[in-house]
N, C-alpha and C positions, 0 to 999 in steps of 0.2 A: 525670864520670869522674874518679876520684882519680889523682893523679900523685905520684911520689916526687921530692922536691927536697932539696937539701942546704942546711941552715941552720946558722948558727954556734951553738956550744954556749951562748954568752952569750944569744942571742936565745931559745933553747929554755928555758934556766933562767929567764929573765925571764918568759916566757910561762907557765911552771909556777907561778911566784910569783903573778903577776896572775890567772891562771886560778883558782887556789885561792881567792883573795879573792872572785871573782865566780862560783864554782861552775862553771867551764868547764874543759874539758880544754885542754892546751897547744895542740893543733891548732885547736880552736875559738877560743881566745884570739887566735891569730895570724890566723885568718880575720876575727875582729872588728876587729882593728887594721887589717887590709888594707882592709876595707870602709869604716871610718871615714876612713882615709887617702885612699882613692879619692874619697870624697865631698868631703873637705876640698880636695883638689887641683882638683876640678871646680867647687867653690864657695868660692874663697879668702876671700870676705868673711864667710862664716858662722862664728861661734864654735863651738867644740867642743860646749858644752852645748846650743846650738841644734840641732846635728846630732843629738845624742843624743835630744833631745826629739822631733824629727821621726821618728826611727826608732821610738821608743816609741809615738808616736801611730799610726804605720802598723801596728805590731803590735796595738795595741788595736782598730783597725778590723778587722784580719784575724781577731782572736779574738772579734769581735762584742761588745766591751766599751765601746761608745759609745752615747750616747743622742742623739736629735735635739735640736737647740737650738731653743727656742721664743722668738721675739722678743716683748718686752713683758711 
């Protein structure tokens, strides 16, 4: 369920700027930052790029873009 919240103009402007770079709307960019931040707080030893790679891998599995690994 969507909720209305108040955010600073600076945060919204920044979200527009970054969202344009990654083809996301400002709300989707803020959701992305929130998700990354939550993961980072729950896993303080993980670097940002590792978190990003994990999220990408999870999406690839969801989109059935993976192949079984064959040993040897």
